[in-house]
N, C-alpha and C positions, 0 to 999 in steps of 0.2 A: 477662251469661254470660262464662265463661273463653274464652280463645283455642282452647282444644281443643274446646270445646262450639260455638264458632262455626264452625270448620272442619269439624266432624262434620256440621253442618246443611248447611254449603255443599256438602259432598260429595254429600250426597242431593239437593240442588237441581240440582248439575251432572250427576248422572246422569239425571235427569228430563228436563232441558233436551236433553241428548246424544240421549236416546231419541227426541225429536220432531225435533230439527234436526241430527242427527248427520251428514247428508251435508254439511251447510254448512261443516263444519269438518273435512272429510276431510284437507285439504291441511296442516293443522296437527297432525295425530295427534290422540292423546287429549285431550280439553279438559276443563279444570277451572278452578272458581274457588277462590281461596285468599286467607285473610284474614292480614294481617300487622299488627304494632302500627304506629300512628301515627309513634311516635318513630322506629321503625327505618326506616321509608320517609322520613321527613322528614330525618333527619340523616344518611343513609347515605353522602351525598357528603362530609361533614366528619369522618366517622369516621377515615381515613388521617391527616388533619392533626392531630385530637385525640390520637390515639396518640402522634403525634411529640412534640406539646407537653406530654404527660403525662410522656414520657420526659425532656424538657429540663427540666420542673419538678422531677423526681426528682434529675437531675444537679447543678441548682443547689441544691437542698438538701443534697447531699452536699458541694458546695463550700463553703457556707455553713458547715456543721458542721465541715469542716476548717479554715477560716479562723477561727472561734471557738475551736476547740481550741488553735490557736497562739497566739491573743490571750489566751485565759484562762491558758495555761501561761506566757506571757511576764509578764503582769500579777502572776501568783502568786509567781513567782520574783523579781520586783523586791521583794516585800515578805517575803523569807525573814528578813532580819535583823530585822524588826517582829515577826515571827511567833516567832523565836527569842526576842526578848526577852519576849513574852508568855509563851512556855512556861517560861522561866527564872524568872518571877515567879509561877508556880504554875498557868498556865492548862493543863488536861489535853488530850490528844489528841482527845477528843471535841468538847470546846469549840472547838478550832481547825478541826476538820472541820466543826463546826455553822456557825461563822462564814462560812468560805470558801464552803460549799454555799448558805446563805442569801443571799449576796450575789451568787452566780453565777445562783441562782434567781430572784432579784429582777430581776436584769439581763435574764435570759431573758423573764420575764413581762412587763415593760415592753416590750422589743422585741416580743413577740407581739402586746400591745395596739395598738402603732404599725402593725404589719403589718395588723392586722383593719381599722383605720381606713383605711389605704391600700387596701385591698381594696374598700372602697366606692367610692372613686374609680376604681379599675379597672374594677369593674362598670360604672359609668356610660361609662366610655370604651369598654366592650366593646359595651353595648347601643347607643352610638352609631355604632360600627363596623357592627354588624350592621344597624341602619336605614338606614344609607349603601348597605350592598351588597345588600340585600335578602335576607338569609339566614334561613333558618328557625331557629327555636329550640324545642326539645321542651317547655321549661318556662322561666319568668322567673326569671332566677339572683337569689339574694338571699343576705344573710349570715343564715344561720340556725342554731340550736342545735348542729347537727351540724358546721357550718363552725367555729364557736367552739369546740366541744370538741376537734376534730381540730386547730385552731391552738393551743389551750392546751396540748394533751397534746404535741405536737412542741415547743413553746418549753419547757416544763417539762422533758421528756426531755433536750432539748440543754443547757440549763442544769446538770442533775443530772449528765449524763455528763461533760461538760468541766469542770465543777467538782470533780467527785470525783477525777479523775485527779491533778490537781496539788496537791489538797488532801491525797491520801494521800502523795504523794511528799514533800510539805513537813511533814505532821504527823509523819513518820516519820524525819526528817532529823535528825542529831546537832547538839543545840543550841550545844554548845561549838565544834564545828567551823566553824558560821555565824557565831559571834560572833567567833571568831579571825581569820576571812575578811575581816573588815571590810566584808562586804556586796558591794559593787559590784566590789571588785579582784580577786576570785579568778579563777582560770583557769577556763574553762568546763567543764562537765559534759559529756562526750562521749555519755553515754547519751541525756541529755536533748536535745542537740543532734540525736542520730539521730532522735529522734520529732519534732522539728520539721522536719527534712529531709524525713522521710517525708510529714508532712502538706503541706509546699510541694510534693513530687512530686505527691500527689493532687489538689490545687488545679490544678495545671498540666495534668494529665491530663484533668480534666472539662472546664477552660476550652477545652483545646484540640479536644476533642470536640464541644462545643458550638460553638465557631468554625467548625470545618470543615462541620458541618451548616449553620449559617446561610450560610457562603460559598457551599455547593453550591445552597441555595434561591435565594439572590440572584442567582446566576450564571444559574440556570434561569430565574428570573423575568423577568431582564433580556433573555434570549433570546426569550422568550414576547411580550415587549413589542415587539419588532421584527419578528414575523412578518407576512406579509401575509395578512390574512383571506380576501381575495378580494372583498371588499363595503366600502363606506363607511359606517361607523357614526356618523359625525358629523351632527348637525342631522336626525334621523330619531326620529319618536314612534311608537310601537307601541301597541295596545289590542287588546281581544278582545271579541267579541260572541257571544251563543250564543241563536239563535232557538228558541222552543219548538215541537216538532212537532205540539202541539195546535192551534196557530194558523197554522202554515205547512207548505206541501207544499214539495217540491224545487224546483220552479220558482219558487215564492213566494220561498224563501231566496235563491236566486240573483239574482232580480230586486231583492230589498232591498238585497244587498250591491253589485250594480252601480250601483243608484240612489245609495247612499252614497258609493261611490268618485267618482262624477262631481261630487257636491255638495261633497266634501272637496276636489278640484282646484279648484273654484271660489271657495274662501275666500281671503282675502287672507293673504299670506305663505306660502301654501303653493305649492311648485315643482311637486310631482307626489304622487300617491297611489295606492295598490293595494291589492288583497285577497290575502291568501294563508291557506292551511291550516296553515303552519308557516314558519319562517325561520331561518337560522343564527345563533349557533353551536348551536342547540338542537333541530336535525331529528330526529324520531323516528318518524314515520309511513312505513312501508315496505312494500313488496309484491312478489310474484313475477310474472313475465312470461314471455312466450316471443317469440324474434325469429323472423321470416318467413325461412325458408330454411335454418334450422338445424335439426339433428337432435337428438332429446332421448330417452334412454332412459325407457321406461314405468318408473314407479316411482322414478326417479332424482331429484335435487334440481335445481331450476329456478333461474335467475338471480334475484336479488333487488336491488332498489334503492329509495332513498327516493323516494317519491311525492308531490310536492307540487302542490296545485292552486293556480294564480296567475291573476290577472287582467292584462289588458294594462297595461303601465306598471310591472312589478313590478322588472323589471331596473333601469329609471331609479331607482325609488324606493330600491332597495337598493344601486346603484352597482356591479352584477355587469357585467362586460364580455361583449359579444357577439362572438364569434370568428369565425363562419361562419354563413351563412344568414340567416335573419330571425328577428324576435322575433314573440311573439304580438301580435294586434291586434284589432279589433273586428269583424273578418270571422270569427274563431274562437268562434263561438256556438255554442248548442244547436242540433242539426241539420245544422250544417255538417260537412265532412270533419274528422274528428278529427286534431289533430296536436299535436306536443310538441318540447319543447327537452330536450336531455341535456347534462350536464357532461362535461368531459375525462375524468374518472375512469370514467363510463358507458362514454364512446367507447373508451377503452383497454381496458377489462375485457371489454366485450360485442361490440365490433366490430375488435379488433385495430388494424392499422394502416390499415384502409381508411376511406374517407370515410363517416361516418354520415348525411350527408344524403340523404334519400330514402328509407331504410331504414324498414321497418316492423316493428312489434310489437303485441302486445296483451296486456292485463292477464290474468293466470291461466295455465292449464295449455294444452298443445296441443289437447285436446279440447273447451276452452270455447267458446261461442260469441260471444265479445266482439268487438267491431269491431276493425278493424286502426287502429292510429294511426301516423301517417307523422311522422318526425323532420325538422323543417324548420329548425332551427338548433343551434348548438353553442356553450355559453357556458362561461366561465372557471370551473375549480373554485374552491369556497369551503372554508373550515374548517367545513364544515356540523354535524358532529357534536360536536365540541368544538374550542376553539381549539388544544389540545395534541394533536390527533389528526389524522393525514392525511385529506384529503378522500376522501369516500366516493361511490360512483355515486349521481347523482341525476336523476330524470325530473321535469321541470315541464310539467304540462299544464294547459290552460284549465279555470279553475273553471267555466265554463259548460258544460263538456263532460264533464269528468271527476269533479266533485266529487258526493259523495253524503252529505255531513255537514251538520250546522246550526250548526258553530262556525268562525270565521274571525278573522283578524287583520286590522286595518286599519293600514296603514303610509303614514306621511304625513311627506314630505321637505320641510322648510319652509327659508325664506331666513334665519331668524332663531332664537331660542330654540325648542326644539321644542315646550316645555309652554305656550309662549304662545297656540297656536292650540287647546289643549283646549277651552275653554269654546265655542268657534265648533263645533267637531266635536261636541260634545255636543248644541248646538242642533239641528244637522242629524239627529241619531239621533232626538231627540225629535219633530222634524217628521215623521219616517217613522213611528215608532213610539213613543209617549211612555213605555210601560211596559218598554221595553228597557234594562237597564242596561250601561253601559261599563265594563269591568274590566280587571285586569292591564296596567295604564297604566304604560309605562316607555320610556325612550329605549333606543334601540338600543345606545348606549354602556353604558348601566346593565346591559343584558342581557349584554354583553361581559363587564363586570366581575363579575357575578354567577357566570358560567361558570367563572371560574378564582378565585373567593372562598376556597376552601378552600387553595389555594396561596398566595394573598395574605396570609391569616391566618397560615398557618405560616410564611411567610417573615418579616412582620412581628414575630411574637410570638417565633420562634426567634432573630431578630436581635436583639431587645431583651434576651433571656436572654443571649445570648451576649456582647453589650456589657457586661452586668452581671456575668458570669463574668469577662470579661477585667479590670475594675475590681477586682474582689474579689481575683483572682489576683494583679493587680500590687501592691494595698495588703497581701496576704499576704506576698508576697517581700519587699516594702519594710519591713514591720514586723519580719519575722524578721531580715533583715540589718541593719537598725539596731539592733535588740535586741542581736544578736550583737556588732557594733561597740561599743556601749555597754559590754557586759559584758568586752570585751577591751581595754579603755583603756590598761590597764597594759603588756598584751602588744604593742600597737601603739606605744606609747611607748617600750618597751625596744627594739623592732626598730629604731625611726627613731634611738634613741639609739645604737645599734650600727653605723649606717650606712645603714639602707635608705631607698632614695629615695622620694618621694611616689608617683610612677608605678608603682613595685613594690608599694607597700602598695595602692593601687587595684586593681592586677591580682589580687593576691592575694585581696582580698575579693571582687571581681566573679567570680573562678573558682570560689571555693568556693560562692559564691551560686548560680551557674549549673548547679553539678553536678546537684542535686537537679531543676531545670528540665528539663535535658536528659533526665534518666532519666523524669521524668514526661511529657515530649513523646513519648518512645516509646511509652510506655505509652497515651499520649492517641491516638497514630496507629493502635495497635492497636485500641482502643476504638472509635475512628471507624470504621475497616475493617469491624470487626465488626457495627455498627449500620447499615451501608449498605442493607440490605435493607428497614428501615423508610422510608428515604427515597426509594427507586428509584420507586415510585409516584406521589411528587409532583414529580419531576425531569422535565424537559423539554430533549431534546437535551443532557444534561449526564450523564456517567457518575456513579454514586454514588462510583466510585473514581477521579475526575478528578485526576490528578497535578498538574496547574497550580494547583488550588484547595488541594490538601493542602500543596503547597510555599509557596504565597503565605501561607496562614494561619499555617502553622509560622513563617514567617520574621517575621511581625507580631508573634505572641506572643514569640518569642525576643527582639525588638527592645524590645518593652514590658518583659519581664523584665529585660533588660541595663540599661535606663534607671533601673528601680525598685532595681534592685541598685548601679547606679553612683552614685546620689545619696548614700546613707550612705558609701560607699567613698570618694568626694570628700570628705566631713566627716572621715572617718577620717585621710586623707592629710594634713589641715590641722592635726592635733592638735601642740600644743606639747609635745615629749618630756618636758620638765621638769614641767610642769603634769600630765601623766599620769602621771608616776611617782610624784607626790607624792599622787594619788587614793588613798583608801582605799575 
């Protein structure tokens, strides 16, 4: 069925369920079931990074086109004497156009084929990264007909576009003037040089925008790597088990996981083990509660916090610090007085500056008959919702007292490689129930990495694109300046023959080369500033308008541009005036 048909049927089911169990969902308001496409759910966290990378690909494509335009133009102008001779010997304008366009199209097609081949390697690298990070993919990427069609169309369009412009210029030039100029010794065409400078400015603007975006993401990611998550992720193995209600009741589920924890703690290489309904940085189960002694307005909102059912030893397994009071232990079993731990965020939000130890609360609203739970310990905050989000209020209750579910995680802290104890843990599970699978097996370090996978992928990919853009921009600047110096050989020789010093020639060439770079840099700063909204959601403790990053990246680009223009300027300053003046 279609998504609309599925949601129409779910709407009817929801109304029937609400009619029978409506009172159970009063605290949540209107209750509904809604279907969403698997792809939307599975890649939702990657969408911001994907948008940034699509924008980066578009900017790199624009930079490549600008670079190719300059190279095609320079290449064609170097051949203007050859083409003038062909014209003088009878070649028509259409034949000249056809020759130049066929050459540029062939080069573009060969480049497109090479790019398609490189993309195969790129996909392999992507799949390896996805496998390491444990990321979901909506479909297996592949080089199919649509990809090849798009690649071919872009390649041919680029070849035609930037082969056509110089071809029209050369095909329409005056043959006699070109032959009389001697080919390489004529003074430069100012209009054509303006086109080249504009293209250099475009390259600079695009490269700077990509470099600034990459710099912001790298800065953000480095800051994220240095935050204290509030727990020790090293040498911890996590896995999940789900016991079927058809075979286990609530007490049976609690007894199974209690027995499994004790068996895991006795395994060689295991320092401690614990059971938990969830763990940072992917805590998501929450609920509302009421604090004893606090007044609540009828119909008003109640305090909410993440509710995590844990076994004794959870703090030790996760490396979470106990700040005050005691931790949960074996006496906190079913039937005993109900107790809980809270984190600092919960203490600040719900108890102000008061000491929370000894205070009592209960799950649900003021009128519920749930038992009171006493706070017996205060624990340090953890980045429980996400590594780049502030700690949220969290309550830790004994899983033997508050758990109502059939799914739990087993956390095992080891003395060595965490995955080395997995076979022994599997055997203990099989000894308790051979039909129960162990799944979602990951180290805590892998879980942390996966939680910032979208930012890591965006940072790595955008950094690659930015480095590629910097390389292309520097090559573009170098090629234009080198071509300009070659064209102005007689001019440079004449200047030096009239007394110009080598440093004056270098300064002149570099100054003229950096002018379009500076203009393009100003445009690039504006472009980066305008695109900051796309990056802000991927940044952590870094503003999308961070002035230090903008200045540092701009300095790097200007430095690279200066080097790229200084090399041909240095060669120009070493010309022998006599040799330069004899060149035709």
